[in-house]
C-alpha positions as CSV (number, residue, x, y, z in Angstrom):
1,M,-16.1,-3.0,-85.7
2,A,-16.4,-3.6,-89.4
3,E,-14.7,-6.6,-90.9
4,A,-11.1,-6.0,-91.8
5,L,-10.5,-6.9,-95.4
6,I,-6.8,-5.8,-95.6
7,E,-4.5,-5.5,-92.7
8,A,-0.9,-4.4,-93.3
9,R,1.6,-4.0,-90.4
10,A,5.0,-2.5,-90.1
11,L,5.7,-2.7,-93.9
12,Q,9.3,-2.3,-94.9
13,T,9.6,-2.2,-98.7
14,Y,12.7,-1.5,-100.8
15,Y,13.6,-1.0,-104.5
16,G,17.1,-2.3,-104.5
17,A,19.0,-0.3,-101.9
18,S,16.3,2.4,-101.8
19,H,14.1,2.2,-98.6
20,I,10.6,3.2,-99.7
21,L,8.1,2.2,-97.0
22,R,9.3,2.6,-93.4
23,G,7.1,0.8,-90.9
24,V,3.7,1.5,-92.6
25,D,0.5,0.3,-91.0
26,F,-2.6,0.3,-93.3
27,D,-6.1,-1.2,-92.9
28,V,-9.1,-1.4,-95.1
29,A,-12.4,-2.3,-93.5
30,R,-15.5,-3.6,-95.3
31,G,-17.5,-0.7,-96.8
32,E,-14.8,1.9,-96.2
33,T,-13.5,4.4,-98.7
34,I,-10.0,5.6,-98.0
35,G,-8.0,8.4,-99.6
36,L,-4.2,7.8,-99.9
37,M,-2.4,11.0,-100.3
38,G,1.1,12.5,-100.4
39,R,3.4,14.3,-102.8
40,N,5.1,12.4,-105.7
41,G,7.7,9.9,-104.6
42,M,6.3,9.4,-101.1
43,G,5.5,5.7,-101.4
44,K,1.8,5.7,-102.3
45,S,2.1,3.5,-105.4
46,T,4.6,1.3,-103.7
47,L,2.2,0.7,-100.8
48,L,-0.6,-0.3,-103.2
49,K,1.8,-2.7,-105.1
50,T,2.9,-4.2,-101.8
51,L,-0.7,-4.8,-100.8
52,V,-1.6,-6.6,-104.0
53,G,1.5,-8.7,-104.2
54,L,3.4,-7.0,-107.0
55,V,6.2,-5.9,-104.7
56,R,7.3,-8.1,-101.8
57,P,8.2,-6.3,-98.5
58,R,11.4,-7.1,-96.7
59,G,9.6,-6.8,-93.4
60,G,6.1,-6.6,-92.0
61,S,2.9,-8.4,-92.9
62,V,0.0,-8.2,-95.3
63,R,-3.2,-10.1,-94.5
64,V,-6.2,-10.2,-96.8
65,K,-9.3,-11.5,-95.0
66,G,-7.1,-12.9,-92.3
67,R,-4.7,-14.8,-94.7
68,D,-1.0,-13.9,-94.8
69,M,-0.3,-12.9,-98.4
70,V,3.4,-11.9,-98.2
71,G,5.1,-13.8,-101.0
72,R,1.9,-15.0,-102.5
73,P,1.3,-14.2,-106.2
74,P,-0.9,-11.3,-107.2
75,Y,-3.6,-13.5,-108.7
76,E,-4.2,-15.1,-105.2
77,V,-4.8,-11.6,-103.8
78,A,-7.3,-11.0,-106.7
79,Q,-9.0,-14.3,-105.9
80,L,-9.7,-13.0,-102.4
81,G,-11.7,-10.1,-103.9
82,V,-9.1,-7.3,-104.4
83,A,-9.2,-5.5,-107.7
84,Y,-6.4,-3.1,-108.7
85,V,-6.6,-0.3,-111.2
86,P,-2.9,0.7,-111.7
87,E,-1.4,4.0,-112.7
88,G,-1.1,3.8,-116.5
89,R,-4.3,1.7,-116.6
90,G,-3.0,-1.5,-118.1
91,I,-5.8,-2.2,-120.5
92,F,-5.4,-4.8,-123.3
93,G,-5.0,-2.5,-126.3
94,N,-5.4,-5.3,-128.9
95,L,-8.8,-6.3,-127.4
96,S,-12.1,-4.4,-128.0
97,V,-13.9,-2.6,-125.2
98,K,-16.4,-5.5,-125.0
99,E,-13.6,-8.1,-124.9
100,N,-11.8,-6.2,-122.1
101,L,-14.9,-6.2,-120.0
102,V,-16.2,-9.7,-120.7
103,M,-12.9,-11.4,-120.1
104,A,-12.9,-10.1,-116.5
105,A,-16.4,-11.1,-115.7
106,R,-16.8,-13.4,-112.7
107,P,-18.8,-13.6,-109.5
108,G,-17.4,-12.2,-106.3
109,T,-16.1,-14.1,-103.3
110,K,-19.6,-14.7,-101.9
111,G,-21.1,-15.5,-105.3
112,Q,-22.4,-11.9,-105.8
113,R,-23.0,-10.7,-109.3
114,D,-23.9,-7.1,-108.5
115,W,-21.8,-5.7,-111.3
116,T,-22.9,-7.3,-114.6
117,Y,-21.9,-6.3,-118.1
118,E,-25.2,-4.4,-118.5
119,R,-24.7,-2.5,-115.2
120,V,-21.2,-1.5,-116.2
121,L,-22.4,-0.1,-119.5
122,E,-25.2,1.8,-117.8
123,T,-22.6,3.3,-115.4
124,F,-20.2,4.1,-118.3
125,P,-22.4,5.2,-121.2
126,R,-19.4,6.4,-123.1
127,L,-18.1,2.8,-123.3
128,Q,-21.5,1.6,-124.6
129,E,-20.8,3.8,-127.7
130,R,-17.4,2.3,-128.2
131,L,-17.8,-1.5,-127.7
132,G,-16.1,-2.4,-130.9
133,H,-13.2,0.0,-130.5
134,G,-9.8,-1.4,-129.6
135,G,-8.4,-0.4,-126.3
136,Q,-5.6,1.5,-128.0
137,Q,-8.2,3.6,-129.9
138,L,-9.7,5.1,-126.7
139,S,-8.9,8.4,-125.2
140,G,-7.1,8.5,-121.8
141,G,-10.4,9.1,-120.0
142,E,-12.1,6.3,-121.8
143,Q,-9.3,4.0,-121.0
144,Q,-9.6,4.9,-117.3
145,M,-13.4,4.2,-117.5
146,L,-12.7,0.9,-119.2
147,T,-10.1,-0.1,-116.5
148,I,-12.5,0.7,-113.7
149,G,-15.3,-1.1,-115.5
150,R,-13.2,-4.1,-116.0
151,A,-12.3,-4.2,-112.3
152,L,-16.0,-3.9,-111.3
153,M,-16.7,-6.9,-113.6
154,T,-14.8,-9.0,-111.0
155,N,-17.4,-8.0,-108.4
156,P,-14.6,-7.1,-105.9
157,D,-14.8,-6.5,-102.2
158,V,-12.0,-4.0,-102.4
159,L,-11.2,-1.7,-105.4
160,I,-7.7,0.0,-105.4
161,L,-7.5,2.9,-107.7
162,D,-4.1,4.5,-108.3
163,E,-4.0,8.1,-109.8
164,A,-7.8,8.2,-110.4
165,T,-7.8,11.3,-112.6
166,E,-4.2,12.0,-113.5
167,G,-3.9,13.7,-116.9
168,L,-7.7,13.7,-117.6
169,A,-9.7,16.7,-118.8
170,P,-11.8,18.3,-116.1
171,L,-15.1,17.1,-117.6
172,I,-13.8,13.5,-117.7
173,A,-12.3,13.8,-114.2
174,R,-15.7,14.9,-112.9
175,E,-17.2,11.7,-114.4
176,I,-14.6,9.5,-112.7
177,W,-15.4,11.2,-109.4
178,R,-19.1,10.5,-110.0
179,I,-18.2,6.8,-110.5
180,C,-16.1,6.7,-107.4
181,G,-19.1,8.0,-105.4
182,L,-21.3,5.3,-106.9
183,I,-18.8,2.6,-106.0
184,A,-18.6,3.9,-102.5
185,G,-22.4,3.9,-102.3
186,S,-22.5,0.3,-103.6
187,G,-20.7,-1.1,-100.5
188,I,-17.4,-1.9,-102.2
189,S,-14.4,-0.8,-100.2
190,S,-12.1,1.5,-102.0
191,V,-8.6,2.9,-101.8
192,I,-8.2,6.0,-104.0
193,V,-4.9,7.8,-104.8
194,D,-5.3,11.2,-106.4
195,K,-3.7,14.6,-106.1
196,N,-7.0,16.5,-105.8
197,W,-7.6,16.3,-102.1
198,K,-10.9,18.2,-102.4
199,H,-12.5,15.7,-104.7
200,V,-10.9,12.7,-102.8
201,T,-12.4,13.9,-99.4
202,Q,-15.8,14.2,-101.0
203,V,-16.0,10.5,-101.4
204,T,-13.8,9.1,-98.7
205,N,-14.5,8.2,-95.0
206,R,-10.9,8.2,-94.0
207,N,-7.6,9.5,-95.3
208,V,-4.0,8.6,-94.9
209,I,-1.0,10.8,-95.8
210,L,2.4,9.4,-96.5
211,V,5.6,11.4,-96.3
212,K,8.9,9.6,-97.2
213,G,7.3,6.2,-96.7
214,E,5.8,7.0,-93.3
215,V,2.2,7.6,-92.2
216,V,2.0,11.2,-90.9
217,F,-1.8,11.5,-90.8
218,Q,-4.8,9.3,-90.5
219,G,-8.2,10.8,-90.0
220,S,-11.7,11.5,-91.3
221,S,-12.3,13.7,-94.3
222,A,-13.9,16.4,-92.1
223,E,-10.8,16.5,-89.9
224,L,-8.5,16.8,-92.9
225,R,-10.5,19.6,-94.4
226,S,-10.5,21.4,-91.1
227,R,-6.6,21.5,-90.9
228,P,-5.4,23.7,-93.7
229,Q,-1.9,23.9,-92.2
230,L,-1.6,20.2,-92.5
231,L,-2.7,20.2,-96.1
232,E,-0.1,22.9,-96.9
233,Q,2.7,21.1,-95.0
234,Y,2.2,17.7,-96.5
235,L,0.4,18.2,-99.8
236,G,1.6,21.6,-100.8
237,V,-1.9,23.2,-101.2
């Protein structure tokens, strides 16, 4: 069995009186790439925010590398090697591309420095051309590249990517999927949320579908692709 990096059990998460996650179990093992799917409003982003400490569940547990993290601040989750690329990207618009990258640079939890500034720029040549640009001057696709590059500069054990290609032009989206494949091949565990199940399943080992805050499917990419009726029922494709 691969080492469990994140283990969530029986999560019950609310926004006020709205019950969003209903008894969700979710695991991330070392080296695993997971697709998290479901229609809008089914709890995907809430699950990610619960895992990284931005939202506190009312019930259940979240363990990162064996440590109970419920109620702990998000920076402590980050210190355990979990990097989060949120929907909306969250770059620092008043900093340059170079500053956004350099400010995040640090070794990983085992001292690894696999993702250096130079390697990130080799991986994202478009950023190399825009090092002096402010974050607010970048296109949506360039901002997404910058956010992923910034996350990689922390040399994470787990990269959580919410809405990987939402709103991006097809050419840019293809580049993001190429990067996701590189990350998976590098040994970093990933959790990827995106509406394009075909692209997601090309880079994932396992997939989880949420419906109204409950897990309705867990299985391999091959199994998911072989069940078109399930895709139609739960993803509307």
